Each structure stands twice: as C-alpha cells, then as structure tokens.
C-alpha positions as CSV (number, residue, x, y, z in Angstrom):
1,X,170.6,99.1,114.5
2,X,172.6,101.5,116.6
3,X,175.8,103.4,115.8
4,X,177.6,106.1,117.7
5,X,177.8,108.4,114.7
6,X,175.7,108.5,111.5
7,X,177.0,110.4,108.4
8,X,174.7,111.4,105.6
9,X,176.5,111.6,102.2
10,X,179.8,110.2,100.9
11,X,181.2,113.2,99.0
12,X,184.1,115.3,100.2
13,X,182.4,116.1,103.5
14,X,181.1,112.7,104.5
15,X,184.2,110.9,103.3
16,X,186.4,113.4,105.1
17,X,184.4,112.9,108.3
18,X,184.7,109.1,108.1
19,X,188.5,109.3,107.6
20,X,189.1,111.8,110.4
21,X,187.0,109.8,112.8
22,X,188.9,106.6,112.0
23,X,192.2,108.4,112.3
24,X,191.2,109.4,115.8
25,X,190.3,105.8,116.7
26,X,186.6,106.2,116.4
27,X,185.3,103.3,114.4
28,X,181.6,103.2,115.5
29,X,180.1,105.1,112.6
30,X,178.2,104.5,109.4
31,X,177.9,106.5,106.2
32,X,174.6,106.6,104.3
33,X,175.0,107.2,100.6
34,X,171.9,107.1,98.4
35,X,173.9,106.4,95.2
36,X,175.7,103.2,94.3
37,X,179.1,104.9,94.4
38,X,180.8,107.6,96.5
39,X,182.0,111.0,95.2
40,X,179.0,113.3,95.6
41,X,179.3,116.3,93.3
42,X,182.3,114.8,91.5
43,X,180.4,111.6,90.8
44,X,177.3,113.3,89.6
45,X,178.8,116.0,87.4
46,X,180.4,114.1,84.5
47,X,179.5,116.6,81.7
48,X,182.0,117.3,78.9
49,X,184.7,119.7,80.1
50,X,183.8,119.3,83.8
51,X,186.7,120.4,86.0
52,X,187.4,122.2,89.2
53,X,187.6,126.0,89.1
54,X,189.9,126.0,92.2
55,X,193.6,125.1,91.8
56,X,194.4,121.4,92.2
57,X,196.9,122.0,95.0
58,X,194.3,123.2,97.4
59,X,191.5,121.0,96.2
60,X,192.4,117.9,98.3
61,X,192.5,116.9,101.9
62,X,195.5,118.4,103.8
63,X,196.2,114.9,105.1
64,X,196.1,113.3,101.7
65,X,197.9,115.4,99.2
66,X,197.8,114.1,95.6
67,X,201.1,114.2,93.6
68,X,199.4,112.8,90.5
69,X,197.2,115.8,89.4
70,X,197.8,116.1,85.6
71,X,196.8,119.8,85.5
72,X,196.8,123.0,87.6
73,X,193.0,122.6,87.6
74,X,191.8,119.1,88.1
75,X,189.3,117.4,85.7
76,X,186.3,115.7,87.2
77,X,187.4,112.2,86.6
78,X,190.7,112.7,88.5
79,X,188.9,114.3,91.5
80,X,186.5,111.4,91.6
81,X,189.3,108.9,91.3
82,X,191.1,110.7,94.1
83,X,188.2,110.3,96.4
84,X,187.9,106.6,95.5
85,X,191.6,106.1,96.4
86,X,191.1,108.0,99.7
87,X,188.3,105.7,100.7
88,X,190.5,102.6,100.1
89,X,193.7,104.1,101.5
90,X,192.1,105.0,104.8
91,X,189.9,101.9,105.0
92,X,186.5,103.5,105.2
93,X,184.8,102.1,102.2
94,X,183.3,99.2,104.2
95,X,181.7,101.8,106.5
96,X,179.5,103.1,103.6
97,X,176.0,101.9,103.2
98,X,175.5,102.4,99.4
99,X,172.1,102.7,97.8
100,X,170.7,103.9,101.1
101,X,168.7,107.1,101.1
102,X,167.8,108.8,104.4
103,X,164.0,109.3,104.5
104,X,163.9,110.9,107.9
105,X,166.0,111.7,110.9
106,X,164.1,112.5,114.2
107,X,165.6,113.4,117.5
108,X,164.2,111.1,120.2
109,X,164.2,113.3,123.4
110,X,163.5,110.4,125.7
111,X,166.4,108.2,124.5
112,X,168.5,111.2,123.5
113,X,169.5,109.9,120.2
114,X,168.6,110.2,116.5
115,X,166.1,107.8,114.9
116,X,167.0,107.5,111.3
117,X,164.7,105.8,108.7
118,X,166.4,104.8,105.5
119,X,165.3,103.0,102.4
120,X,166.8,99.8,103.8
121,X,166.4,99.8,107.6
122,X,166.0,102.0,110.6
123,X,169.0,103.1,112.6
124,X,169.6,105.0,115.8
125,X,172.7,107.2,116.4
126,X,174.0,109.5,119.1
127,X,175.4,112.0,116.7
128,X,174.2,112.9,113.2
129,X,176.5,114.5,110.6
130,X,174.8,116.1,107.6
131,X,177.2,116.0,104.7
132,X,174.8,116.0,101.8
133,X,176.4,119.1,100.3
134,X,174.8,122.2,98.7
135,X,175.3,121.1,95.1
136,X,173.4,117.9,94.8
137,X,169.8,118.7,94.0
138,X,169.5,120.1,90.4
139,X,167.1,122.9,89.5
140,X,165.3,122.5,86.2
141,X,163.0,125.4,85.2
142,X,159.4,124.5,84.2
143,X,159.2,125.7,80.7
144,X,155.9,125.7,78.9
145,X,155.7,123.0,76.3
146,X,158.7,121.1,77.7
147,X,156.7,117.8,77.6
148,X,156.3,118.2,73.8
149,X,160.1,118.2,73.1
150,X,161.1,115.2,71.1
151,X,164.8,115.4,71.6
152,X,166.9,114.6,74.6
153,X,166.8,117.0,77.6
154,X,168.7,116.8,80.9
155,X,170.5,118.8,83.6
156,X,174.3,119.2,83.4
157,X,174.5,117.2,86.7
158,X,172.6,114.3,85.2
159,X,174.4,114.2,81.8
160,X,173.0,111.7,79.4
161,X,176.1,110.1,77.9
162,X,173.9,108.2,75.5
163,X,172.5,111.3,73.9
164,X,174.4,112.1,70.7
165,X,176.0,115.6,70.6
166,X,178.1,115.2,67.5
167,X,176.4,116.8,64.5
168,X,173.4,117.9,66.6
169,X,171.8,121.2,67.4
170,X,172.3,121.8,71.1
171,X,170.5,124.4,73.3
172,X,172.3,125.2,76.5
173,X,170.2,127.1,79.0
174,X,172.2,129.0,81.6
175,X,175.6,130.7,81.7
176,X,177.0,129.6,85.1
177,X,180.0,127.6,86.1
178,X,178.8,124.4,84.2
179,X,177.9,126.1,81.0
180,X,181.2,127.9,80.8
181,X,182.8,124.5,80.6
182,X,180.2,122.7,78.5
183,X,180.0,125.1,75.6
184,X,183.8,125.0,74.7
185,X,183.8,121.2,75.1
186,X,180.8,120.5,72.7
187,X,181.3,123.4,70.2
188,X,183.8,121.6,68.1
189,X,181.6,118.6,67.5
190,X,178.0,120.0,67.6
191,X,176.4,121.3,64.4
192,X,175.2,124.3,66.3
193,X,175.1,125.5,69.9
194,X,172.5,128.0,71.1
195,X,173.4,129.5,74.4
196,X,170.5,131.1,76.2
197,X,171.8,133.7,78.6
198,X,169.7,135.5,81.2
199,X,172.6,137.4,82.8
200,X,176.2,137.5,81.5
201,X,179.0,136.3,83.9
202,X,182.2,137.9,84.8
203,X,184.9,135.7,83.4
204,X,188.6,135.8,84.3
205,X,191.4,133.9,82.5
206,X,192.1,130.5,84.0
207,X,195.7,130.2,82.8
208,X,195.6,126.4,83.2
209,X,198.6,124.3,82.3
210,X,199.6,120.6,82.5
211,X,201.7,119.6,85.5
212,X,205.1,118.4,84.1
213,X,206.8,115.1,84.7
214,X,209.5,116.6,86.9
215,X,206.8,118.1,89.2
216,X,205.2,114.7,89.6
217,X,208.5,113.2,90.5
218,X,209.4,116.0,92.9
219,X,206.1,115.7,94.8
220,X,206.3,112.0,95.0
221,X,209.8,111.9,96.3
222,X,209.7,115.0,98.5
223,X,206.1,115.4,99.9
224,X,207.3,118.6,101.7
225,X,207.8,120.2,98.3
226,X,204.1,119.7,97.4
227,X,203.0,121.0,100.8
228,X,205.1,124.1,100.3
229,X,203.5,124.6,96.9
230,X,200.1,124.1,98.4
231,X,200.8,126.7,101.0
232,X,202.0,129.2,98.3
233,X,198.9,128.6,96.1
234,X,196.7,128.9,99.2
235,X,198.0,132.3,100.2
236,X,197.9,133.6,96.7
237,X,194.2,132.8,96.5
238,X,193.4,133.7,100.1
239,X,194.7,137.3,99.4
240,X,191.9,137.8,96.9
241,X,189.3,137.7,99.6
242,X,190.1,141.4,100.1
243,X,188.5,142.4,96.8
244,X,185.3,140.6,97.8
245,X,185.2,142.2,101.2
246,X,186.0,145.7,99.9
247,X,183.9,146.3,96.7
248,X,186.0,149.4,95.8
249,X,189.0,147.2,95.3
250,X,187.0,144.9,92.9
251,X,187.2,147.7,90.3
252,X,190.8,146.7,89.5
253,X,189.8,143.1,88.9
254,X,186.8,144.2,86.9
255,X,189.1,146.2,84.5
256,X,191.2,143.1,84.0
257,X,188.0,141.0,83.2
258,X,186.8,143.6,80.7
259,X,190.3,143.6,79.0
260,X,190.0,139.8,78.8
261,X,186.6,140.2,77.1
262,X,187.8,142.8,74.7
263,X,190.8,140.7,73.7
264,X,188.8,137.5,73.1
265,X,185.6,139.0,71.5
266,X,186.1,141.4,68.7
267,X,182.5,141.7,67.6
268,X,181.0,144.7,69.4
269,X,177.5,143.3,69.3
270,X,178.5,140.0,71.0
271,X,180.8,141.8,73.4
272,X,177.9,144.0,74.5
273,X,175.8,140.9,75.2
274,X,178.6,139.4,77.3
275,X,179.3,142.5,79.4
276,X,177.8,142.3,82.9
277,X,175.9,145.3,84.3
278,X,176.5,144.4,87.9
279,X,179.6,144.6,90.2
280,X,182.1,141.9,89.6
281,X,181.9,139.2,92.4
282,X,178.3,139.8,93.2
283,X,177.7,136.6,91.3
284,X,180.2,133.8,91.1
285,X,183.3,134.8,89.1
286,X,184.0,132.2,86.5
287,X,187.4,131.1,85.1
288,X,188.0,130.0,81.6
289,X,190.5,130.3,78.8
290,X,188.2,128.9,76.1
291,X,184.7,130.1,76.9
292,X,184.9,133.5,75.1
293,X,186.7,132.0,72.1
294,X,184.0,129.3,71.7
295,X,181.3,131.9,71.7
296,X,182.9,133.6,68.7
297,X,182.7,130.5,66.5
298,X,180.3,130.4,63.5
299,X,178.3,127.6,65.0
300,X,177.6,129.3,68.3
301,X,174.8,131.9,69.0
302,X,174.3,133.7,72.2
303,X,170.6,134.5,72.8
304,X,169.6,137.0,75.4
305,X,165.8,137.1,74.8
306,X,163.8,135.3,77.4
307,X,162.5,131.8,76.7
308,X,158.7,131.7,76.0
309,X,158.1,128.0,75.4
310,X,159.5,124.8,74.0
311,X,158.2,123.1,70.9
312,X,158.9,119.5,69.6
313,X,162.1,120.6,67.8
314,X,162.9,124.1,69.1
315,X,163.2,126.6,71.9
316,X,161.1,129.7,71.3
317,X,162.0,133.1,72.7
318,X,159.5,135.9,73.5
319,X,160.2,137.7,70.3
320,X,158.7,134.6,68.5
321,X,162.0,133.3,67.1
322,X,162.3,129.5,66.9
323,X,165.8,128.2,67.8
324,X,166.0,124.6,66.4
325,X,167.3,122.1,69.0
326,X,167.9,118.3,69.1
327,X,169.2,118.4,72.6
328,X,168.5,120.7,75.5
329,X,171.1,121.0,78.3
330,X,170.0,122.8,81.5
331,X,173.0,124.5,83.2
332,X,170.6,126.0,85.7
333,X,172.2,125.3,89.1
334,X,171.1,123.6,92.3
335,X,168.8,123.9,95.3
336,X,171.3,125.5,97.6
337,X,169.3,127.5,100.1
338,X,166.3,125.1,100.2
339,X,168.0,121.7,100.5
340,X,165.4,118.8,100.5
341,X,167.3,117.1,103.3
342,X,166.3,120.0,105.6
343,X,162.7,118.8,105.3
344,X,163.7,115.3,106.6
345,X,165.7,116.3,109.7
346,X,163.5,117.0,112.8
347,X,164.7,118.4,116.1
348,X,163.5,118.5,119.7
349,X,160.2,120.2,119.0
350,X,159.3,117.8,116.1
351,X,159.8,120.6,113.5
352,X,162.1,120.2,110.6
353,X,165.2,122.2,109.7
354,X,163.2,123.7,106.9
355,X,160.4,124.8,109.2
356,X,162.9,126.3,111.6
357,X,164.7,128.2,108.8
358,X,161.6,129.5,107.1
359,X,163.5,130.0,103.8
360,X,166.7,131.3,105.3
361,X,169.2,128.7,106.7
362,X,171.0,129.6,109.9
363,X,173.5,127.8,112.0
364,X,176.0,128.5,114.7
365,X,179.4,128.8,113.0
366,X,177.7,127.2,110.0
367,X,177.8,123.9,111.8
368,X,175.3,123.4,114.6
369,X,171.7,124.4,115.0
370,X,169.7,125.5,118.0
371,X,167.0,122.9,118.7
372,X,168.8,120.1,117.0
373,X,171.0,118.2,119.5
374,X,174.2,116.5,118.4
375,X,173.6,117.6,114.8
376,X,176.7,118.8,112.9
377,X,176.4,120.1,109.4
378,X,179.4,120.2,106.9
379,X,179.2,123.1,104.5
380,X,176.2,124.3,106.3
381,X,174.8,127.9,106.1
382,X,177.3,130.6,105.5
383,X,180.3,128.4,104.9
384,X,180.5,128.6,101.2
385,X,183.3,130.5,99.5
386,X,183.7,132.8,96.6
387,X,187.5,132.8,96.5
388,X,189.0,129.6,97.8
389,X,188.6,125.9,98.3
390,X,185.6,124.7,100.3
391,X,187.7,121.6,101.3
392,X,189.4,124.0,103.7
393,X,186.1,124.9,105.4
394,X,185.1,121.2,105.6
395,X,188.4,120.4,107.4
396,X,187.9,123.3,109.8
397,X,184.4,122.0,110.7
398,X,185.8,118.5,111.1
399,X,188.4,119.8,113.7
400,X,185.5,121.4,115.5
401,X,183.4,118.2,115.4
402,X,186.3,116.0,116.7
403,X,187.0,118.4,119.6
404,X,183.2,118.5,120.4
405,X,183.1,114.7,120.6
406,X,186.2,114.6,122.9
407,X,184.6,117.3,125.1
408,X,181.3,115.6,125.4
409,X,182.9,112.3,126.4
410,X,185.4,113.9,128.8
411,X,182.5,115.7,130.6
412,X,180.1,112.8,130.4
413,X,177.5,114.8,128.4
414,X,175.2,112.9,126.1
415,X,173.9,115.7,124.0
416,X,174.4,119.4,123.3
417,X,173.0,122.1,121.1
418,X,174.0,125.7,120.6
419,X,172.3,128.3,122.7
420,X,169.8,130.3,120.7
421,X,171.5,133.5,121.7
422,X,174.9,132.3,120.6
423,X,173.5,131.3,117.2
424,X,171.7,134.6,116.9
425,X,174.9,136.6,117.7
426,X,176.9,134.6,115.1
427,X,174.2,135.1,112.4
428,X,174.0,138.8,113.2
429,X,177.7,139.2,113.0
430,X,177.8,137.4,109.6
431,X,175.0,139.6,108.3
432,X,176.8,142.8,109.4
433,X,180.0,141.7,107.7
434,X,178.1,140.6,104.6
435,X,176.5,144.1,104.3
436,X,179.8,145.7,103.3
437,X,180.9,143.0,100.8
438,X,180.6,142.8,97.0
439,X,177.9,140.1,97.5
440,X,175.6,142.8,98.8
441,X,175.9,145.2,95.9
442,X,172.4,144.3,94.5
443,X,172.6,141.5,91.9
444,X,170.4,138.5,92.0
445,X,172.4,135.3,92.6
446,X,172.1,131.7,93.8
447,X,173.8,132.9,97.0
448,X,170.6,134.7,98.1
449,X,167.8,132.8,99.8
450,X,164.0,133.3,99.6
451,X,164.1,136.1,102.2
452,X,166.8,138.1,100.3
453,X,169.6,137.1,102.8
454,X,172.9,135.7,101.7
455,X,172.8,132.5,103.7
456,X,175.4,130.7,101.5
457,X,178.8,132.4,101.7
458,X,181.2,133.2,104.6
459,X,182.1,136.9,104.6
460,X,185.6,136.5,105.6
461,X,188.9,134.6,105.2
462,X,189.3,130.9,105.4
463,X,192.3,131.6,107.7
464,X,190.1,133.4,110.2
465,X,187.4,130.7,110.1
466,X,189.8,127.9,110.5
467,X,191.4,129.6,113.5
468,X,188.0,130.0,115.2
469,X,187.1,126.4,114.5
470,X,190.1,124.8,116.1
471,X,188.4,124.3,119.4
472,X,184.9,123.4,120.5
473,X,183.5,126.2,122.7
474,X,181.2,124.6,125.3
475,X,180.1,128.0,126.7
476,X,178.1,128.6,123.6
477,X,176.2,125.3,124.1
478,X,173.6,124.0,126.5
479,X,173.4,120.4,127.7
480,X,170.2,118.6,126.5
481,X,168.6,116.4,129.0
482,X,165.8,113.9,128.6
C-alpha cells in the first residue's frame, strides 16, 4: 500500500504530526504504532507517582490547551487521557495502525520513495516521519545472578501492576527522574525500600499545588486567560536557560538546592550521601517536594556501594552485604543515543542511520539527515531540553516540516535531503555552543553518547530554536534524483 506520508510512533510527536497535517488539509498519511494504544512515553510509564516534571501549562499542544489539569504538574494518567482526547477531537485515531511495528524502512532510489516493512504488511511512502521518541527503549543492567532472583523484577517503564508492593521489601536501582517519584509513592506501603544510588542527583523543590475550581472555570470560559498564563509560565522557565548556558550562574541555583537538602535531611551521614560532587545541571536537575523526606523514613535505606550480584532473595553489594528484596525496580533509564529504530532506517547508500552515526547521532537542525531523503525526525539529535517543555521543540519541527512539504510541492520536487556541509556546519555550531555550557563540565550523564559527545540536548533557548524553524530553508538542501 502507498501513502504520501508515513509516521512512526503515536506519542506526542507522531500524534502532533498527524493533527497538524490534517489541519493543513493533508489527509494522505498513516501512523504506525507498535502498541495497542497511543500515548508513547505517557502510556508506557504508569509507575506509582509518575508525573511530568514540567509545569502543566506548557506541557500540551499550543493548539489544544487543556483547562482541566488538576495540578500545576500533571500526573501521568491525565497526560495520557489528554492525548487520547486530542486523537478523537482532531479525528486522527482512524489514521493509526495499532499493533504495527516497523521492521525496516529503506529508501528506494529508483522509485524515490520509502519502502516500509511492518509486522502486518509492506507500505511505500514519499515522506517518512520518525517520531519514536528518545524515551521508549528501557535499559536494564545485566547484573550477575539476576536469573536466580525469585521475586518480581521490572523496569519502571514496564511496571508490573500485579506485583505486590504493600508489605514487601523493594529494591530500587537508580536515582533518576523515575526513582525520585517512585520512592515517595511506595515508601508508605512497603515494608522496606532500599535505594541503590550510584550518583546523587541535584533536587530542587517542586512547589506543586492543585489547580483550584475557579481556575478551571476561568480557563474554560476565557481561553485567552489560560493562554496568558501559559505565556507567563513559559517565560519564567525559559529564563532559566541562562544558568545552563553560563555555568558560573548555576552556583546560585546550587546554593538553593543545597539549602533544600539541609532543610529536608537532618542526618549528616545521609546528607553526605545525597550531596552531589558535580556541577548542578550537568545531569538532569530533578524536582520533588517529597523525595528527600521519604529518604529520611525508618523503612528507607540509601545504599551507595556498588552492586556485586543478585541472589534469590537479595541484592548483594561489593562489601558483601546482603540487602533483602522481594521486588526489584530498575529506574535505570533508556536507550537515548543508540535508538534501536536507527538500525532499521536505511538511506540512499543502503546503510542505516546507526551506521552513519557511528555512536553519535547527528542531524541538520535536529530534524533531517544527509543521505536520507524525505526523512524528518521529531526530537532528533540535539533537540532535547534541560529546562523547558520538549513539546515546544516538537511543534517547532512540525512547522518546519509543513513548510518543507509546501515548498517541495510548489517547486515540483519529489525528494530532498540536507547538504552534508550544511549538516556539518550545524553540528559544529551546536558543539561549539555546548562546550561552554554546564552540560560540558565533566560529569557522566545519559546526555552523552558513546563518543563522549552531547548529542541529546539543544544548547540554547527554545525561543531561538522556534524562530529558526519557522521556515524551511531550501538553500541548505539538495534535490535527490533517481
């Protein structure tokens, strides 16, 4: 079967692409979703306490504001429900091929289209949009003896809701954005929680509060009021990019974080374990009002010794201590810089994205890749953020994509790809700007790829990126002919 545009993934990116295409009168597209439901990250991550760490007002499409958020930071179930409503409201649900995994996507140079093999059938498409997202393939460390463990073990993004937590001894491995939410959620019901920490995180107060009834009524009756609030929240957050771009300024935020730690954790021994030794912002800054208090409870222990092995009923550290466990939860992140989908997409020369990238993803404006005609990535290399909502970056890329499609059709061009020199200049500029940021101060984080390069984050403001992405720039592209 043939379609003008094929979209991989039905999370925020893929769903947003489908909606914007339909709004522009483009109905010849299909969305491939390997799961049985849409939602992406917000479908997969249903662990206790799961919520967004970006304020609700900016974590939605600009064309579909949600006046019904119950909190200043939206819980997972509400975000997932919001995406479901958007699919129905904008009439794109019927365009989604559920339960359809993309096995391969190869550029056919003769026919000048993509040949896409899925678990159900083979498609061809003139344009391919990769919207699989960076947080969809969990990483689970291979611990010696893991196969002998007799309890339940799972990644936070594959939470086993059948596994009993109440009255059980739970080992949580990892101290990232998931663990900081999981531990406070399960601490009140678990018999004991052992948190295995490799590196402590910088944690700032979240200052979350419920949205009041009068706010809901105001936003429903006067949409402009919510748009004004969104703008206010956006600029408040956007201003914080300065401390990430100028590491010296981060010292002020670091003092505030340390004050927050001192106030919440009185025990000097525990406080020492939780005090980071790297510059704040080098790793993702976490937000929580209840993480530190949970760690001070009698039934919680923070373990900083490395894990040596797993036994049938315990996790053992290198000092030989057995830490009893009935359940093991891995809060160990995702494959961000080595996405499996990169191995399945092959360009003009027959090589995959993974082969082109050689461990360090690169793309022009984080969106298009030299050697891969008519391929558009959403949240591609160097489009992640450390300070604001990635939905803003997705929408900027969608504006660029829509203008590209208009340009190609207006000029009668079938396929384009970025010029290698244009892509190289963009990547070099990103790397130069990255060198002076807090992300380049020497810590080891999931932002860094196998080559030691930060290929994940955008070293600038969302405002600047969005301005540059308003128009497709054909001079940076070459026409691809059969």
